[in-house]
BALOBA-1460 file (C-alpha; in Angstrom, 3 decimals):
// residues 375
<rec num="1" residu="m" x="-183.860" y="-68.740" z="76.125"/>
<rec num="2" residu="a" x="-185.078" y="-65.736" z="78.234"/>
<rec num="3" residu="d" x="-188.071" y="-67.437" z="80.009"/>
<rec num="4" residu="d" x="-189.437" y="-70.851" z="80.429"/>
<rec num="5" residu="s" x="-193.009" y="-71.815" z="81.126"/>
<rec num="6" residu="t" x="-193.958" y="-74.947" z="82.777"/>
<rec num="7" residu="a" x="-196.980" y="-77.180" z="82.062"/>
<rec num="8" residu="e" x="-198.535" y="-76.035" z="85.362"/>
<rec num="9" residu="e" x="-198.190" y="-72.428" z="84.335"/>
<rec num="10" residu="s" x="-199.859" y="-73.072" z="80.908"/>
<rec num="11" residu="s" x="-202.727" y="-74.878" z="82.717"/>
<rec num="12" residu="q" x="-203.257" y="-71.911" z="85.086"/>
<rec num="13" residu="m" x="-203.479" y="-69.503" z="82.235"/>
<rec num="14" residu="a" x="-206.454" y="-71.213" z="80.700"/>
<rec num="15" residu="d" x="-209.071" y="-70.813" z="83.440"/>
<rec num="16" residu="s" x="-212.375" y="-68.828" z="83.768"/>
<rec num="17" residu="f" x="-212.430" y="-66.544" z="80.763"/>
<rec num="18" residu="a" x="-214.653" y="-65.905" z="77.820"/>
<rec num="19" residu="k" x="-212.464" y="-65.719" z="74.609"/>
<rec num="20" residu="v" x="-209.697" y="-67.895" z="73.544"/>
<rec num="21" residu="v" x="-206.503" y="-66.132" z="72.185"/>
<rec num="22" residu="i" x="-203.788" y="-68.334" z="70.901"/>
<rec num="23" residu="i" x="-200.286" y="-66.858" z="71.635"/>
<rec num="24" residu="r" x="-197.976" y="-68.084" z="68.863"/>
<rec num="25" residu="r" x="-194.297" y="-67.637" z="69.611"/>
<rec num="26" residu="g" x="-192.756" y="-68.637" z="66.362"/>
<rec num="27" residu="s" x="-191.106" y="-71.756" z="65.275"/>
<rec num="28" residu="h" x="-188.745" y="-72.012" z="68.372"/>
<rec num="29" residu="a" x="-189.130" y="-75.540" z="69.653"/>
<rec num="30" residu="s" x="-188.698" y="-74.526" z="73.277"/>
<rec num="31" residu="l" x="-191.576" y="-71.886" z="72.989"/>
<rec num="32" residu="p" x="-194.876" y="-73.959" z="72.764"/>
<rec num="33" residu="k" x="-198.018" y="-72.473" z="71.933"/>
<rec num="34" residu="v" x="-200.167" y="-71.409" z="74.813"/>
<rec num="35" residu="s" x="-203.975" y="-70.978" z="74.901"/>
<rec num="36" residu="l" x="-205.264" y="-68.049" z="76.969"/>
<rec num="37" residu="l" x="-208.728" y="-66.972" z="77.649"/>
<rec num="38" residu="l" x="-209.676" y="-63.266" z="77.846"/>
<rec num="39" residu="t" x="-212.335" y="-61.533" z="80.026"/>
<rec num="40" residu="l" x="-214.547" y="-59.231" z="78.101"/>
<rec num="41" residu="d" x="-216.475" y="-56.018" z="78.840"/>
<rec num="42" residu="m" x="-215.186" y="-55.445" z="82.286"/>
<rec num="43" residu="t" x="-214.240" y="-51.794" z="82.119"/>
<rec num="44" residu="l" x="-213.172" y="-50.278" z="85.544"/>
<rec num="45" residu="n" x="-213.282" y="-46.783" z="86.840"/>
<rec num="46" residu="d" x="-211.503" y="-45.402" z="89.913"/>
<rec num="47" residu="t" x="-212.967" y="-42.900" z="92.489"/>
<rec num="48" residu="l" x="-212.408" y="-40.036" z="90.181"/>
<rec num="49" residu="n" x="-214.253" y="-41.892" z="87.265"/>
<rec num="50" residu="h" x="-211.130" y="-42.648" z="85.431"/>
<rec num="51" residu="p" x="-211.204" y="-45.809" z="83.268"/>
<rec num="52" residu="l" x="-208.056" y="-48.069" z="83.182"/>
<rec num="53" residu="r" x="-206.798" y="-47.709" z="79.567"/>
<rec num="54" residu="d" x="-203.059" y="-47.576" z="79.653"/>
<rec num="55" residu="l" x="-200.696" y="-50.139" z="81.225"/>
<rec num="56" residu="r" x="-196.895" y="-49.448" z="81.347"/>
<rec num="57" residu="i" x="-194.900" y="-52.701" z="82.005"/>
<rec num="58" residu="s" x="-191.241" y="-52.463" z="83.178"/>
<rec num="59" residu="v" x="-189.429" y="-55.602" z="81.882"/>
<rec num="60" residu="t" x="-186.059" y="-54.858" z="83.776"/>
<rec num="61" residu="d" x="-184.613" y="-52.597" z="86.548"/>
<rec num="62" residu="r" x="-181.362" y="-52.420" z="84.776"/>
<rec num="63" residu="c" x="-180.102" y="-49.785" z="82.321"/>
<rec num="64" residu="n" x="-177.005" y="-49.014" z="80.320"/>
<rec num="65" residu="f" x="-177.290" y="-45.321" z="81.040"/>
<rec num="66" residu="r" x="-176.882" y="-43.511" z="84.290"/>
<rec num="67" residu="c" x="-179.056" y="-40.476" z="83.632"/>
<rec num="68" residu="v" x="-178.877" y="-37.824" z="86.374"/>
<rec num="69" residu="y" x="-182.550" y="-37.416" z="86.732"/>
<rec num="70" residu="c" x="-183.305" y="-41.130" z="86.841"/>
<rec num="71" residu="m" x="-180.519" y="-43.427" z="87.827"/>
<rec num="72" residu="p" x="-177.627" y="-41.290" z="89.243"/>
<rec num="73" residu="k" x="-174.303" y="-42.983" z="89.355"/>
<rec num="74" residu="e" x="-173.792" y="-41.944" z="92.950"/>
<rec num="75" residu="i" x="-176.872" y="-44.229" z="93.857"/>
<rec num="76" residu="f" x="-176.843" y="-46.821" z="91.047"/>
<rec num="77" residu="g" x="-173.062" y="-47.551" z="91.066"/>
<rec num="78" residu="p" x="-170.988" y="-50.708" z="90.910"/>
<rec num="79" residu="d" x="-172.291" y="-51.906" z="94.312"/>
<rec num="80" residu="y" x="-175.891" y="-51.508" z="93.615"/>
<rec num="81" residu="v" x="-177.864" y="-54.724" z="93.925"/>
<rec num="82" residu="y" x="-180.326" y="-55.192" z="91.120"/>
<rec num="83" residu="l" x="-183.142" y="-57.784" z="90.973"/>
<rec num="84" residu="h" x="-182.119" y="-61.357" z="90.297"/>
<rec num="85" residu="r" x="-183.444" y="-63.148" z="87.253"/>
<rec num="86" residu="d" x="-185.894" y="-65.181" z="89.405"/>
<rec num="87" residu="q" x="-187.153" y="-62.034" z="91.060"/>
<rec num="88" residu="i" x="-188.666" y="-60.576" z="87.775"/>
<rec num="89" residu="l" x="-191.562" y="-61.703" z="85.894"/>
<rec num="90" residu="t" x="-191.099" y="-64.180" z="83.156"/>
<rec num="91" residu="f" x="-192.593" y="-63.423" z="79.714"/>
<rec num="92" residu="e" x="-195.353" y="-65.953" z="80.222"/>
<rec num="93" residu="e" x="-196.308" y="-64.149" z="83.550"/>
<rec num="94" residu="i" x="-196.211" y="-60.763" z="81.848"/>
<rec num="95" residu="t" x="-198.486" y="-61.926" z="79.058"/>
<rec num="96" residu="r" x="-200.998" y="-63.632" z="81.465"/>
<rec num="97" residu="l" x="-201.428" y="-60.322" z="83.372"/>
<rec num="98" residu="a" x="-201.629" y="-58.301" z="80.209"/>
<rec num="99" residu="l" x="-204.522" y="-60.361" z="79.069"/>
<rec num="100" residu="i" x="-206.372" y="-59.950" z="82.176"/>
<rec num="101" residu="f" x="-205.713" y="-56.074" z="82.168"/>
<rec num="102" residu="v" x="-206.993" y="-56.002" z="78.461"/>
<rec num="103" residu="g" x="-210.169" y="-57.732" z="79.819"/>
<rec num="104" residu="h" x="-210.559" y="-54.726" z="82.112"/>
<rec num="105" residu="g" x="-210.410" y="-52.349" z="79.348"/>
<rec num="106" residu="v" x="-206.646" y="-51.617" z="78.740"/>
<rec num="107" residu="q" x="-206.174" y="-50.704" z="75.143"/>
<rec num="108" residu="k" x="-202.481" y="-49.776" z="75.194"/>
<rec num="109" residu="i" x="-199.315" y="-51.322" z="76.597"/>
<rec num="110" residu="r" x="-195.901" y="-49.509" z="76.726"/>
<rec num="111" residu="l" x="-192.854" y="-51.534" z="77.565"/>
<rec num="112" residu="t" x="-190.409" y="-49.701" z="79.740"/>
<rec num="113" residu="g" x="-187.421" y="-50.398" z="82.119"/>
<rec num="114" residu="g" x="-184.819" y="-49.527" z="83.225"/>
<rec num="115" residu="e" x="-183.939" y="-49.843" z="79.534"/>
<rec num="116" residu="p" x="-186.282" y="-52.493" z="78.103"/>
<rec num="117" residu="l" x="-183.858" y="-53.440" z="75.263"/>
<rec num="118" residu="v" x="-181.315" y="-54.840" z="77.818"/>
<rec num="119" residu="r" x="-183.715" y="-57.504" z="78.728"/>
<rec num="120" residu="k" x="-182.569" y="-60.640" z="76.739"/>
<rec num="121" residu="d" x="-184.885" y="-61.733" z="73.893"/>
<rec num="122" residu="v" x="-187.466" y="-59.101" z="74.751"/>
<rec num="123" residu="h" x="-188.719" y="-59.423" z="71.027"/>
<rec num="124" residu="l" x="-190.211" y="-62.791" z="72.208"/>
<rec num="125" residu="l" x="-192.326" y="-61.035" z="74.758"/>
<rec num="126" residu="i" x="-193.547" y="-58.469" z="72.136"/>
<rec num="127" residu="k" x="-194.302" y="-61.400" z="69.782"/>
<rec num="128" residu="m" x="-196.576" y="-62.814" z="72.658"/>
<rec num="129" residu="l" x="-198.228" y="-59.492" z="73.529"/>
<rec num="130" residu="s" x="-198.796" y="-58.620" z="69.864"/>
<rec num="131" residu="e" x="-201.108" y="-61.653" z="69.510"/>
<rec num="132" residu="i" x="-203.693" y="-59.906" z="71.796"/>
<rec num="133" residu="p" x="-206.426" y="-58.437" z="69.491"/>
<rec num="134" residu="g" x="-206.690" y="-54.683" z="69.204"/>
<rec num="135" residu="l" x="-203.724" y="-53.874" z="71.584"/>
<rec num="136" residu="d" x="-201.657" y="-50.841" z="70.896"/>
<rec num="137" residu="l" x="-198.162" y="-52.032" z="71.749"/>
<rec num="138" residu="t" x="-195.256" y="-49.573" z="72.061"/>
<rec num="139" residu="l" x="-191.834" y="-49.240" z="73.689"/>
<rec num="140" residu="t" x="-189.802" y="-46.461" z="75.249"/>
<rec num="141" residu="t" x="-185.908" y="-46.786" z="74.823"/>
<rec num="142" residu="n" x="-182.799" y="-44.672" z="75.286"/>
<rec num="143" residu="g" x="-181.889" y="-45.730" z="71.823"/>
<rec num="144" residu="a" x="-178.509" y="-47.398" z="72.564"/>
<rec num="145" residu="l" x="-179.483" y="-50.803" z="71.337"/>
<rec num="146" residu="l" x="-182.222" y="-49.721" z="68.934"/>
<rec num="147" residu="a" x="-180.395" y="-49.787" z="65.598"/>
<rec num="148" residu="r" x="-179.382" y="-53.519" z="66.000"/>
<rec num="149" residu="q" x="-182.928" y="-54.591" z="67.239"/>
<rec num="150" residu="a" x="-185.312" y="-52.385" z="65.256"/>
<rec num="151" residu="q" x="-186.052" y="-54.996" z="62.611"/>
<rec num="152" residu="a" x="-186.535" y="-57.652" z="65.178"/>
<rec num="153" residu="l" x="-188.954" y="-55.497" z="67.174"/>
<rec num="154" residu="k" x="-190.978" y="-54.662" z="64.158"/>
<rec num="155" residu="d" x="-191.119" y="-58.313" z="63.018"/>
<rec num="156" residu="a" x="-192.296" y="-59.246" z="66.416"/>
<rec num="157" residu="g" x="-195.275" y="-56.990" z="66.156"/>
<rec num="158" residu="l" x="-194.146" y="-53.743" z="68.018"/>
<rec num="159" residu="k" x="-196.170" y="-50.637" z="66.638"/>
<rec num="160" residu="r" x="-193.826" y="-47.834" z="67.341"/>
<rec num="161" residu="v" x="-191.076" y="-46.472" z="69.668"/>
<rec num="162" residu="s" x="-190.394" y="-43.340" z="71.779"/>
<rec num="163" residu="v" x="-186.726" y="-42.525" z="72.241"/>
<rec num="164" residu="s" x="-185.221" y="-40.568" z="74.970"/>
<rec num="165" residu="l" x="-182.590" y="-37.731" z="73.857"/>
<rec num="166" residu="d" x="-181.929" y="-34.682" z="76.114"/>
<rec num="167" residu="s" x="-179.640" y="-32.711" z="73.812"/>
<rec num="168" residu="l" x="-177.829" y="-32.650" z="70.394"/>
<rec num="169" residu="d" x="-174.771" y="-31.333" z="72.035"/>
<rec num="170" residu="n" x="-172.571" y="-34.275" z="72.930"/>
<rec num="171" residu="s" x="-170.982" y="-32.659" z="76.049"/>
<rec num="172" residu="i" x="-174.416" y="-31.995" z="77.518"/>
<rec num="173" residu="f" x="-175.942" y="-35.221" z="76.394"/>
<rec num="174" residu="k" x="-173.015" y="-37.262" z="77.879"/>
<rec num="175" residu="s" x="-173.001" y="-35.354" z="81.100"/>
<rec num="176" residu="m" x="-176.818" y="-36.189" z="81.434"/>
<rec num="177" residu="n" x="-176.532" y="-39.793" z="80.379"/>
<rec num="178" residu="d" x="-173.457" y="-40.216" z="82.525"/>
<rec num="179" residu="a" x="-172.442" y="-43.230" z="80.211"/>
<rec num="180" residu="d" x="-170.221" y="-41.434" z="77.675"/>
<rec num="181" residu="f" x="-172.767" y="-42.489" z="75.055"/>
<rec num="182" residu="p" x="-172.889" y="-40.207" z="71.913"/>
<rec num="183" residu="v" x="-175.825" y="-38.484" z="70.421"/>
<rec num="184" residu="e" x="-175.246" y="-39.787" z="66.887"/>
<rec num="185" residu="k" x="-175.661" y="-43.366" z="68.018"/>
<rec num="186" residu="v" x="-179.158" y="-42.539" z="69.390"/>
<rec num="187" residu="i" x="-180.270" y="-40.825" z="66.196"/>
<rec num="188" residu="e" x="-178.814" y="-43.798" z="64.305"/>
<rec num="189" residu="g" x="-181.332" y="-45.969" z="66.248"/>
<rec num="190" residu="m" x="-184.265" y="-43.600" z="65.701"/>
<rec num="191" residu="d" x="-183.528" y="-43.666" z="61.961"/>
<rec num="192" residu="a" x="-183.380" y="-47.455" z="61.981"/>
<rec num="193" residu="a" x="-186.637" y="-47.649" z="63.703"/>
<rec num="194" residu="a" x="-188.245" y="-45.189" z="61.223"/>
<rec num="195" residu="r" x="-186.831" y="-47.221" z="58.216"/>
<rec num="196" residu="v" x="-188.435" y="-50.544" z="59.486"/>
<rec num="197" residu="g" x="-191.868" y="-48.770" z="60.117"/>
<rec num="198" residu="l" x="-191.852" y="-48.192" z="63.974"/>
<rec num="199" residu="g" x="-193.130" y="-44.568" z="63.449"/>
<rec num="200" residu="p" x="-194.249" y="-42.013" z="63.942"/>
<rec num="201" residu="i" x="-190.946" y="-41.716" z="66.006"/>
<rec num="202" residu="k" x="-191.425" y="-39.768" z="69.238"/>
<rec num="203" residu="v" x="-188.419" y="-38.136" z="70.863"/>
<rec num="204" residu="n" x="-188.512" y="-37.462" z="74.720"/>
<rec num="205" residu="m" x="-186.429" y="-34.641" z="76.107"/>
<rec num="206" residu="v" x="-186.179" y="-33.980" z="79.878"/>
<rec num="207" residu="v" x="-185.439" y="-30.338" z="80.566"/>
<rec num="208" residu="k" x="-183.450" y="-29.341" z="83.608"/>
<rec num="209" residu="r" x="-182.634" y="-25.702" z="84.254"/>
<rec num="210" residu="g" x="-178.977" y="-24.932" z="84.287"/>
<rec num="211" residu="v" x="-178.237" y="-28.230" z="82.311"/>
<rec num="212" residu="n" x="-179.977" y="-28.443" z="78.959"/>
<rec num="213" residu="e" x="-182.417" y="-25.633" z="78.465"/>
<rec num="214" residu="s" x="-179.977" y="-24.153" z="75.793"/>
<rec num="215" residu="s" x="-180.858" y="-27.175" z="73.726"/>
<rec num="216" residu="i" x="-184.550" y="-26.619" z="73.432"/>
<rec num="217" residu="l" x="-184.391" y="-24.675" z="70.166"/>
<rec num="218" residu="p" x="-181.690" y="-26.740" z="68.438"/>
<rec num="219" residu="m" x="-183.705" y="-29.825" z="69.212"/>
<rec num="220" residu="a" x="-186.901" y="-28.242" z="67.902"/>
<rec num="221" residu="r" x="-185.140" y="-27.205" z="64.750"/>
<rec num="222" residu="f" x="-183.507" y="-30.558" z="64.148"/>
<rec num="223" residu="f" x="-186.589" y="-32.811" z="64.777"/>
<rec num="224" residu="r" x="-188.826" y="-30.509" z="62.875"/>
<rec num="225" residu="e" x="-186.701" y="-31.074" z="59.814"/>
<rec num="226" residu="k" x="-186.445" y="-34.822" z="60.366"/>
<rec num="227" residu="g" x="-190.229" y="-35.188" z="60.864"/>
<rec num="228" residu="y" x="-190.103" y="-36.838" z="64.211"/>
<rec num="229" residu="i" x="-192.297" y="-35.590" z="67.105"/>
<rec num="230" residu="l" x="-190.298" y="-33.959" z="69.869"/>
<rec num="231" residu="r" x="-191.831" y="-33.967" z="73.393"/>
<rec num="232" residu="f" x="-190.438" y="-31.896" z="76.082"/>
<rec num="233" residu="i" x="-190.788" y="-33.207" z="79.598"/>
<rec num="234" residu="e" x="-190.689" y="-31.275" z="82.718"/>
<rec num="235" residu="y" x="-188.096" y="-32.404" z="85.197"/>
<rec num="236" residu="m" x="-189.961" y="-34.481" z="87.752"/>
<rec num="237" residu="d" x="-189.596" y="-35.488" z="91.233"/>
<rec num="238" residu="v" x="-190.069" y="-39.252" z="90.447"/>
<rec num="239" residu="g" x="-188.287" y="-41.437" z="93.213"/>
<rec num="240" residu="h" x="-186.239" y="-39.775" z="95.847"/>
<rec num="241" residu="t" x="-182.641" y="-40.069" z="94.677"/>
<rec num="242" residu="n" x="-182.273" y="-37.504" z="91.864"/>
<rec num="243" residu="g" x="-181.974" y="-34.488" z="94.024"/>
<rec num="244" residu="w" x="-185.054" y="-32.720" z="92.647"/>
<rec num="245" residu="r" x="-185.690" y="-29.025" z="93.270"/>
<rec num="246" residu="l" x="-188.632" y="-26.981" z="91.983"/>
<rec num="247" residu="d" x="-186.207" y="-24.323" z="90.829"/>
<rec num="248" residu="d" x="-184.559" y="-26.903" z="88.260"/>
<rec num="249" residu="v" x="-187.924" y="-27.137" z="86.452"/>
<rec num="250" residu="v" x="-188.249" y="-25.404" z="83.121"/>
<rec num="251" residu="s" x="-192.028" y="-25.012" z="82.737"/>
<rec num="252" residu="s" x="-193.781" y="-26.133" z="79.519"/>
<rec num="253" residu="k" x="-195.036" y="-22.537" z="79.201"/>
<rec num="254" residu="e" x="-191.538" y="-21.336" z="79.090"/>
<rec num="255" residu="i" x="-190.520" y="-23.994" z="76.546"/>
<rec num="256" residu="i" x="-193.471" y="-23.082" z="74.230"/>
<rec num="257" residu="k" x="-192.763" y="-19.414" z="74.572"/>
<rec num="258" residu="t" x="-189.007" y="-20.080" z="73.595"/>
<rec num="259" residu="i" x="-189.796" y="-22.106" z="70.520"/>
<rec num="260" residu="s" x="-192.800" y="-20.062" z="69.301"/>
<rec num="261" residu="a" x="-190.639" y="-16.876" z="69.266"/>
<rec num="262" residu="e" x="-188.722" y="-18.429" z="66.293"/>
<rec num="263" residu="l" x="-191.040" y="-21.165" z="64.994"/>
<rec num="264" residu="p" x="-194.576" y="-20.008" z="65.744"/>
<rec num="265" residu="l" x="-196.768" y="-22.585" z="67.168"/>
<rec num="266" residu="e" x="-200.578" y="-23.182" z="67.935"/>
<rec num="267" residu="p" x="-202.312" y="-25.671" z="70.147"/>
<rec num="268" residu="v" x="-203.833" y="-28.850" z="68.817"/>
<rec num="269" residu="d" x="-206.618" y="-31.055" z="70.321"/>
<rec num="270" residu="p" x="-205.508" y="-34.182" z="71.965"/>
<rec num="271" residu="n" x="-205.807" y="-37.477" z="70.193"/>
<rec num="272" residu="y" x="-207.679" y="-39.032" z="73.031"/>
<rec num="273" residu="r" x="-208.817" y="-38.398" z="76.651"/>
<rec num="274" residu="g" x="-205.922" y="-38.925" z="78.908"/>
<rec num="275" residu="e" x="-203.270" y="-38.303" z="76.496"/>
<rec num="276" residu="v" x="-200.142" y="-37.228" z="78.468"/>
<rec num="277" residu="a" x="-198.514" y="-34.716" z="76.129"/>
<rec num="278" residu="e" x="-200.171" y="-31.398" z="75.308"/>
<rec num="279" residu="r" x="-199.927" y="-31.022" z="71.606"/>
<rec num="280" residu="w" x="-198.728" y="-28.055" z="69.622"/>
<rec num="281" residu="k" x="-198.233" y="-27.770" z="65.843"/>
<rec num="282" residu="y" x="-196.044" y="-25.476" z="63.783"/>
<rec num="283" residu="k" x="-198.135" y="-22.745" z="62.158"/>
<rec num="284" residu="d" x="-196.442" y="-23.485" z="58.741"/>
<rec num="285" residu="g" x="-197.664" y="-27.063" z="58.912"/>
<rec num="286" residu="s" x="-194.100" y="-28.537" z="59.236"/>
<rec num="287" residu="g" x="-194.967" y="-30.799" z="62.063"/>
<rec num="288" residu="e" x="-195.770" y="-30.884" z="65.761"/>
<rec num="289" residu="i" x="-194.314" y="-31.060" z="69.291"/>
<rec num="290" residu="g" x="-195.641" y="-32.001" z="72.693"/>
<rec num="291" residu="v" x="-195.030" y="-30.720" z="76.272"/>
<rec num="292" residu="i" x="-195.595" y="-32.998" z="79.365"/>
<rec num="293" residu="s" x="-196.303" y="-30.788" z="82.330"/>
<rec num="294" residu="s" x="-196.746" y="-33.037" z="85.384"/>
<rec num="295" residu="v" x="-195.199" y="-30.358" z="87.564"/>
<rec num="296" residu="t" x="-196.811" y="-26.981" z="86.517"/>
<rec num="297" residu="q" x="-200.022" y="-28.234" z="84.706"/>
<rec num="298" residu="a" x="-200.808" y="-31.528" z="86.509"/>
<rec num="299" residu="f" x="-202.967" y="-33.875" z="84.272"/>
<rec num="300" residu="c" x="-204.233" y="-36.022" z="87.233"/>
<rec num="301" residu="r" x="-207.695" y="-35.317" z="86.252"/>
<rec num="302" residu="d" x="-207.523" y="-37.446" z="82.980"/>
<rec num="303" residu="c" x="-204.885" y="-40.083" z="84.055"/>
<rec num="304" residu="n" x="-205.848" y="-43.602" z="83.055"/>
<rec num="305" residu="r" x="-202.513" y="-45.303" z="83.456"/>
<rec num="306" residu="a" x="-201.226" y="-48.074" z="85.761"/>
<rec num="307" residu="r" x="-197.691" y="-49.261" z="85.957"/>
<rec num="308" residu="l" x="-196.329" y="-52.787" z="86.550"/>
<rec num="309" residu="s" x="-192.830" y="-53.120" z="87.745"/>
<rec num="310" residu="a" x="-190.196" y="-55.669" z="86.701"/>
<rec num="311" residu="e" x="-190.737" y="-57.576" z="89.892"/>
<rec num="312" residu="g" x="-194.538" y="-57.760" z="89.329"/>
<rec num="313" residu="k" x="-195.926" y="-54.892" z="91.690"/>
<rec num="314" residu="l" x="-198.679" y="-52.778" z="90.307"/>
<rec num="315" residu="y" x="-198.521" y="-48.973" z="90.877"/>
<rec num="316" residu="t" x="-201.466" y="-46.671" z="90.336"/>
<rec num="317" residu="c" x="-199.359" y="-43.533" z="89.998"/>
<rec num="318" residu="l" x="-195.955" y="-42.568" z="88.772"/>
<rec num="319" residu="f" x="-195.212" y="-41.025" z="92.263"/>
<rec num="320" residu="a" x="-196.618" y="-43.920" z="94.366"/>
<rec num="321" residu="i" x="-194.963" y="-44.893" z="97.579"/>
<rec num="322" residu="k" x="-195.940" y="-48.579" z="97.478"/>
<rec num="323" residu="g" x="-197.145" y="-51.170" z="94.849"/>
<rec num="324" residu="h" x="-199.373" y="-54.182" z="95.035"/>
<rec num="325" residu="d" x="-197.679" y="-57.632" z="94.687"/>
<rec num="326" residu="f" x="-198.908" y="-59.568" z="91.805"/>
<rec num="327" residu="k" x="-195.880" y="-61.907" z="91.376"/>
<rec num="328" residu="s" x="-196.926" y="-63.788" z="94.623"/>
<rec num="329" residu="l" x="-200.388" y="-64.184" z="93.094"/>
<rec num="330" residu="l" x="-199.081" y="-65.597" z="89.926"/>
<rec num="331" residu="r" x="-196.603" y="-68.048" z="91.575"/>
<rec num="332" residu="s" x="-199.063" y="-69.261" z="94.275"/>
<rec num="333" residu="g" x="-201.806" y="-70.861" z="92.025"/>
<rec num="334" residu="t" x="-204.144" y="-67.962" z="92.205"/>
<rec num="335" residu="s" x="-206.777" y="-68.206" z="89.413"/>
<rec num="336" residu="n" x="-207.213" y="-65.571" z="86.590"/>
<rec num="337" residu="d" x="-210.582" y="-64.777" z="88.113"/>
<rec num="338" residu="e" x="-209.002" y="-64.051" z="91.556"/>
<rec num="339" residu="i" x="-206.350" y="-61.946" z="89.986"/>
<rec num="340" residu="s" x="-208.884" y="-60.170" z="87.964"/>
<rec num="341" residu="e" x="-210.879" y="-59.235" z="91.068"/>
<rec num="342" residu="t" x="-207.847" y="-58.061" z="92.761"/>
<rec num="343" residu="i" x="-207.141" y="-55.719" z="89.854"/>
<rec num="344" residu="a" x="-210.681" y="-54.379" z="90.046"/>
<rec num="345" residu="r" x="-210.512" y="-53.783" z="93.827"/>
<rec num="346" residu="i" x="-207.184" y="-51.921" z="93.567"/>
<rec num="347" residu="w" x="-208.384" y="-49.720" z="90.735"/>
<rec num="348" residu="s" x="-211.927" y="-49.022" z="92.168"/>
<rec num="349" residu="k" x="-210.254" y="-47.482" z="95.135"/>
<rec num="350" residu="r" x="-207.676" y="-45.461" z="93.250"/>
<rec num="351" residu="a" x="-207.590" y="-41.817" z="94.164"/>
<rec num="352" residu="d" x="-204.129" y="-40.594" z="93.229"/>
<rec num="353" residu="r" x="-203.545" y="-36.943" z="92.684"/>
<rec num="354" residu="y" x="-200.040" y="-36.459" z="93.544"/>
<rec num="355" residu="s" x="-199.162" y="-33.793" z="90.968"/>
<rec num="356" residu="e" x="-202.192" y="-31.757" z="91.982"/>
<rec num="357" residu="i" x="-201.333" y="-31.844" z="95.609"/>
<rec num="358" residu="r" x="-197.549" y="-31.551" z="95.371"/>
<rec num="359" residu="s" x="-195.840" y="-29.646" z="98.338"/>
<rec num="360" residu="e" x="-192.793" y="-29.503" z="100.445"/>
<rec num="361" residu="n" x="-194.311" y="-32.439" z="102.420"/>
<rec num="362" residu="t" x="-194.950" y="-34.692" z="99.450"/>
<rec num="363" residu="i" x="-191.575" y="-34.131" z="97.721"/>
<rec num="364" residu="a" x="-189.612" y="-35.894" z="100.436"/>
<rec num="365" residu="l" x="-191.860" y="-38.993" z="100.476"/>
<rec num="366" residu="p" x="-190.024" y="-42.391" z="99.614"/>
<rec num="367" residu="k" x="-191.518" y="-42.692" z="96.084"/>
<rec num="368" residu="v" x="-190.755" y="-45.653" z="93.834"/>
<rec num="369" residu="e" x="-187.701" y="-44.991" z="91.529"/>
<rec num="370" residu="m" x="-188.476" y="-44.438" z="87.862"/>
<rec num="371" residu="s" x="-185.957" y="-47.065" z="86.913"/>
<rec num="372" residu="h" x="-188.388" y="-49.603" z="88.524"/>
<rec num="373" residu="i" x="-191.545" y="-48.574" z="86.733"/>
<rec num="374" residu="g" x="-190.510" y="-46.548" z="83.700"/>
<rec num="375" residu="g" x="-191.680" y="-42.993" z="82.961"/>
């Protein structure tokens, strides 16, 4: 079993809230039903009047890839010390926090890592979270373990997946994932997810100049035919171990121009305020793509996301330098009301605008690594 809950934890979860939600974790005898109470109508706004709508939860700091832009092998090698099991949040602790965040207006939770599918029995966490009414529950994965887990994820209540793939060319892709993992296995995972109903499938491609920009058009052609939504991500200066340089960034404008020269595109309105990807559709009606432009066209003005690391630290920006420790609150008898008040206090003071003020001075800051808080 991946996570154990005590009677004391269960009792803690049941205080000071307005609506009972029963979390049913299947028929497993060692996973008892837990009653949780949910705060209502407590929408928060930060100093820039951004509501809190999207929570990204990292369930592990481990990954089976060593992507050069995220977990370069030179840093995350055999001697790298990962978080011990007792240092990361249990499924019960994650669910408890998720309910409190939903009470503050969170509508969407995305599970990330590291690689979330390497967390043992992650489908049990998905089952717990899926019982929260009205929650849009998604997951981002590198796809390596997706084919074998897709059905269990769907059965547990996951709504859809986003899959990372940086090229269709195996030599390029393997050089980027640095784990000798083939393209075909990732696509196999995507197709398995599509078959069980975890669509629409979104494919995330990080574009780095001099490495994989030659893959932009082949990827666009391929996923247009498959009907999956391809999203191009500008290479970002997340963390401080990937050797980021502005010269390595292929801008979204350049990407759109490249694709549109062969497959004409036109802009599409966002699905909702704060949507990360700028949407474009093929003029012939054959599908759409997205571009995520956090370097050249910062979207701080509409950002409504917070991130929770595997060890329980809350970060209010992808490029944050420090987080707020919630694990200590969870494990010290702090009530739900007090945790709720802490969230409100943190978000109400939020004024993050990193991508709008990026400079030579900010690039060198000791930012949290992407492998700790997901993308």
